[in-house]
A tleap script that builds the chain and sets N, CA, C and O, in Angstrom:
source leaprc.protein.ff14SB
mol = sequence {
  NMET THR ASN LYS GLU LYS ALA LEU GLU LEU
  ILE GLY THR PHE ALA SER GLY ASP THR VAL
  LYS ALA LYS GLU LEU PHE ALA GLU ASP TYR
  ILE GLN HIE ASN THR ALA ILE SER ASP GLY
  LEU SER GLY LEU GLY ALA ALA LEU GLU ALA
  MET ALA LYS GLN GLY ILE GLN MET VAL TYR
  ASN LYS THR HIE PHE VAL LEU ALA TYR GLY
  ASP TYR ALA LEU ALA VAL SER GLU GLY THR
  PHE GLY LYS ALA PRO THR SER TYR TYR GLY
  LEU PHE ARG VAL GLU ASN GLY LYS ILE ALA
  GLU HIE TRP ASP VAL MET GLU THR ILE ALA
  ASP GLU THR THR TRP GLN ASN GLN ASN GLY
  GLU CPHE
}
set mol.1.N position { 12.735 -24.224 -3.378 }
set mol.1.CA position { 11.480 -23.703 -2.875 }
set mol.1.C position { 10.680 -23.143 -4.059 }
set mol.1.O position { 11.213 -22.390 -4.875 }
set mol.2.N position { 9.407 -23.515 -4.144 }
set mol.2.CA position { 8.564 -23.010 -5.227 }
set mol.2.C position { 8.198 -21.545 -4.971 }
set mol.2.O position { 8.365 -21.037 -3.863 }
set mol.3.N position { 7.701 -20.882 -6.005 }
set mol.3.CA position { 7.275 -19.492 -5.840 }
set mol.3.C position { 6.092 -19.386 -4.886 }
set mol.3.O position { 5.968 -18.405 -4.152 }
set mol.4.N position { 5.225 -20.390 -4.896 }
set mol.4.CA position { 4.102 -20.424 -3.957 }
set mol.4.C position { 4.628 -20.511 -2.524 }
set mol.4.O position { 4.153 -19.797 -1.640 }
set mol.5.N position { 5.600 -21.380 -2.298 }
set mol.5.CA position { 6.198 -21.510 -0.962 }
set mol.5.C position { 6.915 -20.227 -0.551 }
set mol.5.O position { 6.893 -19.853 0.622 }
set mol.6.N position { 7.550 -19.554 -1.508 }
set mol.6.CA position { 8.241 -18.291 -1.224 }
set mol.6.C position { 7.233 -17.234 -0.758 }
set mol.6.O position { 7.490 -16.513 0.207 }
set mol.7.N position { 6.086 -17.143 -1.445 }
set mol.7.CA position { 5.046 -16.189 -1.047 }
set mol.7.C position { 4.505 -16.524 0.340 }
set mol.7.O position { 4.308 -15.632 1.164 }
set mol.8.N position { 4.267 -17.806 0.598 }
set mol.8.CA position { 3.788 -18.222 1.921 }
set mol.8.C position { 4.807 -17.906 3.007 }
set mol.8.O position { 4.440 -17.492 4.106 }
set mol.9.N position { 6.087 -18.100 2.700 }
set mol.9.CA position { 7.130 -17.784 3.672 }
set mol.9.C position { 7.130 -16.292 3.989 }
set mol.9.O position { 7.256 -15.903 5.151 }
set mol.10.N position { 6.991 -15.455 2.962 }
set mol.10.CA position { 6.967 -14.013 3.190 }
set mol.10.C position { 5.761 -13.613 4.031 }
set mol.10.O position { 5.902 -12.844 4.982 }
set mol.11.N position { 4.582 -14.119 3.697 }
set mol.11.CA position { 3.380 -13.809 4.475 }
set mol.11.C position { 3.568 -14.282 5.917 }
set mol.11.O position { 3.119 -13.619 6.851 }
set mol.12.N position { 4.224 -15.415 6.097 }
set mol.12.CA position { 4.522 -15.903 7.447 }
set mol.12.C position { 5.387 -14.940 8.232 }
set mol.12.O position { 5.195 -14.775 9.437 }
set mol.13.N position { 6.347 -14.296 7.560 }
set mol.13.CA position { 7.188 -13.316 8.270 }
set mol.13.C position { 6.373 -12.092 8.650 }
set mol.13.O position { 6.601 -11.498 9.704 }
set mol.14.N position { 5.415 -11.705 7.794 }
set mol.14.CA position { 4.541 -10.583 8.144 }
set mol.14.C position { 3.679 -10.958 9.342 }
set mol.14.O position { 3.487 -10.149 10.250 }
set mol.15.N position { 3.157 -12.191 9.346 }
set mol.15.CA position { 2.300 -12.647 10.441 }
set mol.15.C position { 3.064 -12.704 11.758 }
set mol.15.O position { 2.512 -12.389 12.812 }
set mol.16.N position { 4.332 -13.105 11.701 }
set mol.16.CA position { 5.127 -13.231 12.928 }
set mol.16.C position { 5.838 -11.939 13.308 }
set mol.16.O position { 6.353 -11.814 14.419 }
set mol.17.N position { 5.868 -10.974 12.384 }
set mol.17.CA position { 6.571 -9.717 12.654 }
set mol.17.C position { 8.070 -9.813 12.456 }
set mol.17.O position { 8.810 -8.945 12.920 }
set mol.18.N position { 8.533 -10.849 11.776 }
set mol.18.CA position { 9.969 -11.062 11.569 }
set mol.18.C position { 10.455 -10.253 10.365 }
set mol.18.O position { 10.616 -10.793 9.271 }
set mol.19.N position { 10.686 -8.957 10.575 }
set mol.19.CA position { 11.102 -8.079 9.474 }
set mol.19.C position { 12.499 -8.410 8.972 }
set mol.19.O position { 12.801 -8.169 7.804 }
set mol.20.N position { 13.355 -8.957 9.824 }
set mol.20.CA position { 14.707 -9.337 9.392 }
set mol.20.C position { 14.614 -10.441 8.343 }
set mol.20.O position { 15.243 -10.352 7.288 }
set mol.21.N position { 13.834 -11.476 8.630 }
set mol.21.CA position { 13.656 -12.579 7.678 }
set mol.21.C position { 12.950 -12.090 6.422 }
set mol.21.O position { 13.303 -12.500 5.316 }
set mol.22.N position { 11.955 -11.217 6.575 }
set mol.22.CA position { 11.228 -10.690 5.413 }
set mol.22.C position { 12.188 -10.008 4.453 }
set mol.22.O position { 12.109 -10.222 3.244 }
set mol.23.N position { 13.087 -9.195 4.972 }
set mol.23.CA position { 14.041 -8.479 4.118 }
set mol.23.C position { 14.968 -9.439 3.375 }
set mol.23.O position { 15.401 -9.141 2.262 }
set mol.24.N position { 15.275 -10.584 3.979 }
set mol.24.CA position { 16.138 -11.577 3.330 }
set mol.24.C position { 15.476 -12.195 2.099 }
set mol.24.O position { 16.162 -12.713 1.218 }
set mol.25.N position { 14.162 -12.144 2.037 }
set mol.25.CA position { 13.428 -12.773 0.940 }
set mol.25.C position { 13.350 -11.893 -0.304 }
set mol.25.O position { 13.049 -12.381 -1.393 }
set mol.26.N position { 13.620 -10.598 -0.142 }
set mol.26.CA position { 13.541 -9.656 -1.263 }
set mol.26.C position { 14.897 -9.481 -1.921 }
set mol.26.O position { 15.933 -9.531 -1.257 }
set mol.27.N position { 14.884 -9.275 -3.238 }
set mol.27.CA position { 16.092 -8.852 -3.949 }
set mol.27.C position { 16.404 -7.422 -3.501 }
set mol.27.O position { 15.493 -6.635 -3.245 }
set mol.28.N position { 17.662 -7.100 -3.411 }
set mol.28.CA position { 18.088 -5.769 -2.952 }
set mol.28.C position { 17.442 -4.653 -3.770 }
set mol.28.O position { 17.091 -3.603 -3.231 }
set mol.29.N position { 17.288 -4.883 -5.062 }
set mol.29.CA position { 16.770 -3.848 -5.963 }
set mol.29.C position { 15.345 -4.145 -6.433 }
set mol.29.O position { 14.970 -3.805 -7.555 }
set mol.30.N position { 14.552 -4.787 -5.560 }
set mol.30.CA position { 13.216 -5.178 -5.996 }
set mol.30.C position { 12.383 -3.957 -6.398 }
set mol.30.O position { 12.593 -2.845 -5.915 }
set mol.31.N position { 11.447 -4.206 -7.286 }
set mol.31.CA position { 10.578 -3.156 -7.821 }
set mol.31.C position { 9.261 -3.182 -7.054 }
set mol.31.O position { 8.621 -4.227 -6.935 }
set mol.32.N position { 8.868 -2.033 -6.538 }
set mol.32.CA position { 7.656 -1.904 -5.730 }
set mol.32.C position { 6.612 -1.118 -6.521 }
set mol.32.O position { 6.891 -0.020 -7.004 }
set mol.33.N position { 5.409 -1.683 -6.654 }
set mol.33.CA position { 4.341 -1.006 -7.389 }
set mol.33.C position { 3.346 -0.303 -6.479 }
set mol.33.O position { 2.440 0.366 -6.977 }
set mol.34.N position { 3.481 -0.430 -5.169 }
set mol.34.CA position { 2.669 0.360 -4.243 }
set mol.34.C position { 3.222 1.779 -4.295 }
set mol.34.O position { 4.386 1.997 -3.959 }
set mol.35.N position { 2.412 2.740 -4.709 }
set mol.35.CA position { 2.907 4.101 -4.938 }
set mol.35.C position { 3.300 4.831 -3.659 }
set mol.35.O position { 3.868 5.920 -3.723 }
set mol.36.N position { 3.006 4.250 -2.500 }
set mol.36.CA position { 3.385 4.869 -1.228 }
set mol.36.C position { 4.743 4.383 -0.726 }
set mol.36.O position { 5.224 4.848 0.307 }
set mol.37.N position { 5.366 3.446 -1.453 }
set mol.37.CA position { 6.626 2.849 -1.009 }
set mol.37.C position { 7.643 2.945 -2.133 }
set mol.37.O position { 7.335 2.639 -3.285 }
set mol.38.N position { 8.852 3.371 -1.800 }
set mol.38.CA position { 9.927 3.470 -2.791 }
set mol.38.C position { 10.450 2.087 -3.152 }
set mol.38.O position { 10.283 1.132 -2.394 }
set mol.39.N position { 11.083 1.988 -4.313 }
set mol.39.CA position { 11.708 0.743 -4.750 }
set mol.39.C position { 12.850 0.343 -3.822 }
set mol.39.O position { 13.401 1.175 -3.102 }
set mol.40.N position { 13.195 -0.938 -3.847 }
set mol.40.CA position { 14.361 -1.455 -3.145 }
set mol.40.C position { 14.123 -1.706 -1.670 }
set mol.40.O position { 13.126 -1.267 -1.096 }
set mol.41.N position { 15.061 -2.422 -1.069 }
set mol.41.CA position { 14.961 -2.728 0.357 }
set mol.41.C position { 14.958 -1.475 1.212 }
set mol.41.O position { 14.296 -1.435 2.249 }
set mol.42.N position { 15.686 -0.456 0.792 }
set mol.42.CA position { 15.707 0.784 1.573 }
set mol.42.C position { 14.322 1.421 1.594 }
set mol.42.O position { 13.915 1.974 2.616 }
set mol.43.N position { 13.593 1.353 0.485 }
set mol.43.CA position { 12.236 1.894 0.442 }
set mol.43.C position { 11.294 1.126 1.342 }
set mol.43.O position { 10.467 1.719 2.035 }
set mol.44.N position { 11.413 -0.196 1.336 }
set mol.44.CA position { 10.589 -1.030 2.203 }
set mol.44.C position { 10.892 -0.731 3.664 }
set mol.44.O position { 9.981 -0.569 4.475 }
set mol.45.N position { 12.179 -0.658 3.992 }
set mol.45.CA position { 12.571 -0.363 5.370 }
set mol.45.C position { 12.047 0.981 5.833 }
set mol.45.O position { 11.563 1.103 6.958 }
set mol.46.N position { 12.137 1.993 4.978 }
set mol.46.CA position { 11.656 3.333 5.332 }
set mol.46.C position { 10.145 3.327 5.560 }
set mol.46.O position { 9.653 3.978 6.482 }
set mol.47.N position { 9.411 2.595 4.723 }
set mol.47.CA position { 7.958 2.527 4.872 }
set mol.47.C position { 7.570 1.832 6.174 }
set mol.47.O position { 6.683 2.300 6.889 }
set mol.48.N position { 8.227 0.721 6.483 }
set mol.48.CA position { 7.930 -0.001 7.724 }
set mol.48.C position { 8.276 0.841 8.942 }
set mol.48.O position { 7.548 0.831 9.935 }
set mol.49.N position { 9.382 1.565 8.869 }
set mol.49.CA position { 9.790 2.438 9.968 }
set mol.49.C position { 8.787 3.576 10.163 }
set mol.49.O position { 8.432 3.902 11.296 }
set mol.50.N position { 8.335 4.173 9.077 }
set mol.50.CA position { 7.356 5.261 9.162 }
set mol.50.C position { 6.047 4.765 9.768 }
set mol.50.O position { 5.440 5.456 10.586 }
set mol.51.N position { 5.607 3.564 9.369 }
set mol.51.CA position { 4.384 2.999 9.944 }
set mol.51.C position { 4.553 2.766 11.437 }
set mol.51.O position { 3.652 3.074 12.218 }
set mol.52.N position { 5.695 2.226 11.840 }
set mol.52.CA position { 5.947 1.957 13.256 }
set mol.52.C position { 5.924 3.251 14.064 }
set mol.52.O position { 5.363 3.288 15.159 }
set mol.53.N position { 6.529 4.309 13.533 }
set mol.53.CA position { 6.544 5.600 14.234 }
set mol.53.C position { 5.141 6.160 14.418 }
set mol.53.O position { 4.868 6.859 15.394 }
set mol.54.N position { 4.251 5.852 13.478 }
set mol.54.CA position { 2.869 6.319 13.560 }
set mol.54.C position { 1.986 5.362 14.362 }
set mol.54.O position { 0.795 5.617 14.546 }
set mol.55.N position { 2.570 4.269 14.836 }
set mol.55.CA position { 1.813 3.290 15.603 }
set mol.55.C position { 0.899 2.425 14.750 }
set mol.55.O position { -0.049 1.826 15.258 }
set mol.56.N position { 1.182 2.360 13.453 }
set mol.56.CA position { 0.358 1.561 12.541 }
set mol.56.C position { 0.933 0.150 12.464 }
set mol.56.O position { 2.096 -0.046 12.110 }
set mol.57.N position { 0.105 -0.813 12.798 }
set mol.57.CA position { 0.518 -2.207 12.684 }
set mol.57.C position { -0.213 -2.858 11.521 }
set mol.57.O position { -1.415 -2.671 11.335 }
set mol.58.N position { 0.536 -3.622 10.749 }
set mol.58.CA position { -0.019 -4.382 9.637 }
set mol.58.C position { 0.031 -5.845 10.061 }
set mol.58.O position { 1.101 -6.453 10.099 }
set mol.59.N position { -1.136 -6.406 10.380 }
set mol.59.CA position { -1.215 -7.752 10.936 }
set mol.59.C position { -1.855 -8.691 9.913 }
set mol.59.O position { -2.873 -8.366 9.302 }
set mol.60.N position { -1.246 -9.844 9.742 }
set mol.60.CA position { -1.806 -10.902 8.899 }
set mol.60.C position { -2.310 -12.000 9.823 }
set mol.60.O position { -1.534 -12.573 10.587 }
set mol.61.N position { -3.613 -12.301 9.759 }
set mol.61.CA position { -4.193 -13.346 10.600 }
set mol.61.C position { -4.411 -14.662 9.869 }
set mol.61.O position { -4.307 -15.735 10.463 }
set mol.62.N position { -4.716 -14.575 8.571 }
set mol.62.CA position { -5.050 -15.793 7.831 }
set mol.62.C position { -4.733 -15.597 6.356 }
set mol.62.O position { -5.045 -14.559 5.773 }
set mol.63.N position { -4.114 -16.601 5.765 }
set mol.63.CA position { -3.935 -16.625 4.316 }
set mol.63.C position { -4.967 -17.593 3.756 }
set mol.63.O position { -4.977 -18.776 4.095 }
set mol.64.N position { -5.831 -17.074 2.896 }
set mol.64.CA position { -6.917 -17.889 2.346 }
set mol.64.C position { -6.437 -18.784 1.217 }
set mol.64.O position { -6.824 -19.950 1.138 }
set mol.65.N position { -5.590 -18.242 0.338 }
set mol.65.CA position { -5.010 -19.078 -0.710 }
set mol.65.C position { -3.842 -18.363 -1.364 }
set mol.65.O position { -3.698 -17.143 -1.292 }
set mol.66.N position { -3.011 -19.178 -2.006 }
set mol.66.CA position { -1.891 -18.673 -2.799 }
set mol.66.C position { -1.951 -19.379 -4.149 }
set mol.66.O position { -2.034 -20.605 -4.221 }
set mol.67.N position { -1.909 -18.593 -5.202 }
set mol.67.CA position { -1.884 -19.122 -6.565 }
set mol.67.C position { -0.531 -18.801 -7.173 }
set mol.67.O position { 0.005 -17.714 -6.960 }
set mol.68.N position { 0.019 -19.732 -7.921 }
set mol.68.CA position { 1.312 -19.483 -8.567 }
set mol.68.C position { 1.229 -19.869 -10.033 }
set mol.68.O position { 0.592 -20.854 -10.407 }
set mol.69.N position { 1.893 -19.062 -10.850 }
set mol.69.CA position { 1.972 -19.322 -12.281 }
set mol.69.C position { 3.288 -18.753 -12.776 }
set mol.69.O position { 3.521 -17.547 -12.686 }
set mol.70.N position { 4.144 -19.609 -13.296 }
set mol.70.CA position { 5.440 -19.137 -13.775 }
set mol.70.C position { 6.225 -18.456 -12.664 }
set mol.70.O position { 6.415 -19.021 -11.587 }
set mol.71.N position { 6.677 -17.242 -12.934 }
set mol.71.CA position { 7.481 -16.487 -11.962 }
set mol.71.C position { 6.637 -15.748 -10.934 }
set mol.71.O position { 7.187 -15.045 -10.086 }
set mol.72.N position { 5.306 -15.890 -10.987 }
set mol.72.CA position { 4.409 -15.085 -10.160 }
set mol.72.C position { 3.685 -15.923 -9.122 }
set mol.72.O position { 3.373 -17.093 -9.345 }
set mol.73.N position { 3.423 -15.292 -7.970 }
set mol.73.CA position { 2.595 -15.903 -6.930 }
set mol.73.C position { 1.691 -14.819 -6.357 }
set mol.73.O position { 2.142 -13.710 -6.069 }
set mol.74.N position { 0.414 -15.148 -6.193 }
set mol.74.CA position { -0.575 -14.237 -5.629 }
set mol.74.C position { -1.040 -14.797 -4.299 }
set mol.74.O position { -1.522 -15.927 -4.230 }
set mol.75.N position { -0.897 -14.007 -3.240 }
set mol.75.CA position { -1.350 -14.412 -1.909 }
set mol.75.C position { -2.561 -13.567 -1.527 }
set mol.75.O position { -2.523 -12.340 -1.622 }
set mol.76.N position { -3.635 -14.227 -1.094 }
set mol.76.CA position { -4.853 -13.551 -0.658 }
set mol.76.C position { -5.009 -13.822 0.831 }
set mol.76.O position { -5.196 -14.963 1.256 }
set mol.77.N position { -4.930 -12.750 1.614 }
set mol.77.CA position { -4.894 -12.880 3.071 }
set mol.77.C position { -5.822 -11.865 3.718 }
set mol.77.O position { -6.355 -10.969 3.063 }
set mol.78.N position { -5.997 -12.032 5.026 }
set mol.78.CA position { -6.741 -11.026 5.782 }
set mol.78.C position { -6.066 -10.787 7.118 }
set mol.78.O position { -5.321 -11.624 7.628 }
set mol.79.N position { -6.346 -9.637 7.658 }
set mol.79.CA position { -5.792 -9.246 8.945 }
set mol.79.C position { -6.304 -7.871 9.297 }
set mol.79.O position { -7.474 -7.557 9.075 }
set mol.80.N position { -5.428 -7.052 9.846 }
set mol.80.CA position { -5.798 -5.677 10.174 }
set mol.80.C position { -4.689 -4.739 9.728 }
set mol.80.O position { -3.509 -5.090 9.736 }
set mol.81.N position { -5.093 -3.548 9.343 }
set mol.81.CA position { -4.157 -2.466 9.048 }
set mol.81.C position { -4.573 -1.331 9.955 }
set mol.81.O position { -5.681 -0.808 9.842 }
set mol.82.N position { -3.667 -0.944 10.872 }
set mol.82.CA position { -4.115 -0.110 11.976 }
set mol.82.C position { -4.988 -1.020 12.817 }
set mol.82.O position { -4.532 -2.065 13.279 }
set mol.83.N position { -6.205 -0.644 13.014 }
set mol.83.CA position { -7.135 -1.518 13.733 }
set mol.83.C position { -8.274 -1.977 12.833 }
set mol.83.O position { -9.192 -2.660 13.288 }
set mol.84.N position { -8.218 -1.604 11.554 }
set mol.84.CA position { -9.305 -1.919 10.626 }
set mol.84.C position { -9.128 -3.297 10.003 }
set mol.84.O position { -8.036 -3.627 9.542 }
set mol.85.N position { -10.196 -4.115 9.980 }
set mol.85.CA position { -10.121 -5.398 9.288 }
set mol.85.C position { -9.801 -5.146 7.813 }
set mol.85.O position { -10.421 -4.297 7.171 }
set mol.86.N position { -8.834 -5.888 7.288 }
set mol.86.CA position { -8.311 -5.588 5.957 }
set mol.86.C position { -8.079 -6.861 5.162 }
set mol.86.O position { -7.627 -7.876 5.693 }
set mol.87.N position { -8.401 -6.782 3.867 }
set mol.87.CA position { -8.020 -7.863 2.955 }
set mol.87.C position { -6.738 -7.438 2.248 }
set mol.87.O position { -6.573 -6.277 1.872 }
set mol.88.N position { -5.843 -8.393 2.078 }
set mol.88.CA position { -4.550 -8.156 1.430 }
set mol.88.C position { -4.436 -9.058 0.204 }
set mol.88.O position { -4.577 -10.278 0.297 }
set mol.89.N position { -4.181 -8.443 -0.928 }
set mol.89.CA position { -3.873 -9.182 -2.146 }
set mol.89.C position { -2.455 -8.781 -2.529 }
set mol.89.O position { -2.217 -7.627 -2.886 }
set mol.90.N position { -1.523 -9.701 -2.463 }
set mol.90.CA position { -0.133 -9.415 -2.791 }
set mol.90.C position { 0.324 -10.280 -3.950 }
set mol.90.O position { 0.254 -11.507 -3.884 }
set mol.91.N position { 0.793 -9.638 -5.012 }
set mol.91.CA position { 1.319 -10.353 -6.172 }
set mol.91.C position { 2.828 -10.176 -6.193 }
set mol.91.O position { 3.330 -9.055 -6.128 }
set mol.92.N position { 3.539 -11.275 -6.284 }
set mol.92.CA position { 4.995 -11.260 -6.226 }
set mol.92.C position { 5.577 -11.906 -7.479 }
set mol.92.O position { 5.084 -12.932 -7.948 }
set mol.93.N position { 6.622 -11.297 -8.010 }
set mol.93.CA position { 7.399 -11.924 -9.083 }
set mol.93.C position { 8.718 -12.362 -8.466 }
set mol.93.O position { 9.413 -11.570 -7.830 }
set mol.94.N position { 9.051 -13.620 -8.659 }
set mol.94.CA position { 10.256 -14.193 -8.068 }
set mol.94.C position { 11.296 -14.394 -9.162 }
set mol.94.O position { 10.999 -14.896 -10.246 }
set mol.95.N position { 12.521 -13.991 -8.849 }
set mol.95.CA position { 13.642 -14.151 -9.779 }
set mol.95.C position { 14.866 -14.578 -8.978 }
set mol.95.O position { 15.218 -13.938 -7.987 }
set mol.96.N position { 15.505 -15.648 -9.401 }
set mol.96.CA position { 16.692 -16.170 -8.710 }
set mol.96.C position { 16.437 -16.415 -7.224 }
set mol.96.O position { 17.303 -16.161 -6.387 }
set mol.97.N position { 15.233 -16.913 -6.903 }
set mol.97.CA position { 14.907 -17.266 -5.531 }
set mol.97.C position { 14.567 -16.102 -4.619 }
set mol.97.O position { 14.359 -16.300 -3.422 }
set mol.98.N position { 14.506 -14.891 -5.161 }
set mol.98.CA position { 14.196 -13.697 -4.361 }
set mol.98.C position { 12.980 -12.991 -4.948 }
set mol.98.O position { 12.710 -13.091 -6.145 }
set mol.99.N position { 12.256 -12.285 -4.104 }
set mol.99.CA position { 11.132 -11.491 -4.585 }
set mol.99.C position { 11.701 -10.269 -5.286 }
set mol.99.O position { 12.356 -9.429 -4.670 }
set mol.100.N position { 11.436 -10.186 -6.593 }
set mol.100.CA position { 12.026 -9.141 -7.426 }
set mol.100.C position { 11.052 -8.008 -7.721 }
set mol.100.O position { 11.458 -6.910 -8.102 }
set mol.101.N position { 9.751 -8.287 -7.540 }
set mol.101.CA position { 8.750 -7.276 -7.872 }
set mol.101.C position { 7.494 -7.557 -7.049 }
set mol.101.O position { 7.178 -8.711 -6.758 }
set mol.102.N position { 6.778 -6.489 -6.675 }
set mol.102.CA position { 5.614 -6.638 -5.803 }
set mol.102.C position { 4.515 -5.648 -6.166 }
set mol.102.O position { 4.770 -4.461 -6.368 }
set mol.103.N position { 3.291 -6.158 -6.244 }
set mol.103.CA position { 2.086 -5.349 -6.406 }
set mol.103.C position { 1.168 -5.694 -5.240 }
set mol.103.O position { 1.200 -6.826 -4.756 }
set mol.104.N position { 0.356 -4.756 -4.780 }
set mol.104.CA position { -0.602 -5.101 -3.734 }
set mol.104.C position { -1.866 -4.267 -3.823 }
set mol.104.O position { -1.884 -3.164 -4.369 }
set mol.105.N position { -2.912 -4.835 -3.268 }
set mol.105.CA position { -4.168 -4.133 -3.050 }
set mol.105.C position { -4.578 -4.459 -1.625 }
set mol.105.O position { -4.627 -5.621 -1.224 }
set mol.106.N position { -4.872 -3.412 -0.871 }
set mol.106.CA position { -5.359 -3.574 0.499 }
set mol.106.C position { -6.714 -2.885 0.562 }
set mol.106.O position { -6.868 -1.758 0.092 }
set mol.107.N position { -7.698 -3.568 1.148 }
set mol.107.CA position { -9.031 -2.975 1.237 }
set mol.107.C position { -9.603 -3.232 2.616 }
set mol.107.O position { -9.542 -4.349 3.131 }
set mol.108.N position { -10.159 -2.189 3.209 }
set mol.108.CA position { -10.847 -2.355 4.485 }
set mol.108.C position { -12.072 -3.231 4.254 }
set mol.108.O position { -12.841 -3.006 3.320 }
set mol.109.N position { -12.243 -4.221 5.104 }
set mol.109.CA position { -13.392 -5.121 5.000 }
set mol.109.C position { -14.581 -4.440 5.671 }
set mol.109.O position { -14.542 -4.126 6.861 }
set mol.110.N position { -15.626 -4.220 4.901 }
set mol.110.CA position { -16.816 -3.539 5.408 }
set mol.110.C position { -17.493 -4.371 6.492 }
set mol.110.O position { -17.391 -5.597 6.509 }
set mol.111.N position { -18.184 -3.684 7.391 }
set mol.111.CA position { -18.966 -4.356 8.417 }
set mol.111.C position { -20.009 -5.243 7.734 }
set mol.111.O position { -20.657 -4.824 6.774 }
set mol.112.N position { -20.162 -6.443 8.225 }
set mol.112.CA position { -21.049 -7.425 7.591 }
set mol.112.C position { -22.484 -6.921 7.457 }
set mol.112.O position { -23.204 -7.347 6.555 }
set mol.113.N position { -22.905 -6.023 8.342 }
set mol.113.CA position { -24.274 -5.496 8.268 }
set mol.113.C position { -24.501 -4.639 7.029 }
set mol.113.O position { -25.647 -4.361 6.676 }
set mol.114.N position { -23.434 -4.216 6.365 }
set mol.114.CA position { -23.568 -3.380 5.165 }
set mol.114.C position { -23.449 -4.179 3.870 }
set mol.114.O position { -23.644 -3.626 2.788 }
set mol.115.N position { -23.136 -5.455 3.962 }
set mol.115.CA position { -22.940 -6.274 2.767 }
set mol.115.C position { -24.242 -6.398 1.977 }
set mol.115.O position { -25.323 -6.504 2.556 }
set mol.116.N position { -24.127 -6.384 0.671 }
set mol.116.CA position { -25.269 -6.574 -0.220 }
set mol.116.C position { -25.439 -8.042 -0.606 }
set mol.116.O position { -26.379 -8.393 -1.318 }
set mol.117.N position { -24.530 -8.898 -0.137 }
set mol.117.CA position { -24.626 -10.344 -0.334 }
set mol.117.C position { -23.913 -11.002 0.841 }
set mol.117.O position { -23.320 -10.311 1.670 }
set mol.118.N position { -23.962 -12.286 0.920 }
set mol.118.CA position { -23.318 -13.000 2.024 }
set mol.118.C position { -22.041 -13.709 1.590 }
set mol.118.O position { -21.585 -14.630 2.268 }
set mol.119.N position { -21.461 -13.291 0.470 }
set mol.119.CA position { -20.275 -13.948 -0.065 }
set mol.119.C position { -18.997 -13.538 0.645 }
set mol.119.O position { -18.054 -14.327 0.709 }
set mol.120.N position { -18.944 -12.346 1.169 }
set mol.120.CA position { -17.723 -11.865 1.810 }
set mol.120.C position { -16.611 -11.664 0.798 }
set mol.120.O position { -16.807 -11.856 -0.402 }
set mol.121.N position { -15.459 -11.282 1.282 }
set mol.121.CA position { -14.330 -11.009 0.392 }
set mol.121.C position { -13.538 -12.261 0.042 }
set mol.121.O position { -12.706 -12.236 -0.865 }
set mol.122.N position { -13.788 -13.346 0.749 }
set mol.122.CA position { -12.961 -14.530 0.543 }
set mol.122.C position { -13.818 -15.721 0.178 }
set mol.122.O position { -13.296 -16.815 -0.035 }
savepdb mol mol.pdb
quit
């Protein structure tokens, strides 16, 4: 499986809500660069559990594109975080077939009436 396919598979698990499969795709000791989430699978699990307890759902509706270069894959997607329309940029480093490192940027998509151009985020 290519790194691009690995990123698409992970985004697919987020879209379907399959957290069991998502966890299988990560290395046990993966490095997390989102400062709100601890490193490793235990950190990811704790973050997902905390979001669930707060009633926060992270939904992926569409992946616009995935770029891959060497050990890295960047997925650009959209969905909702809570109930807010959100763009998701996830950068993954793959090592030995597992996601070993992750960076992300999430941004609320502004209402179209406030846009200064018609390009949108995607």
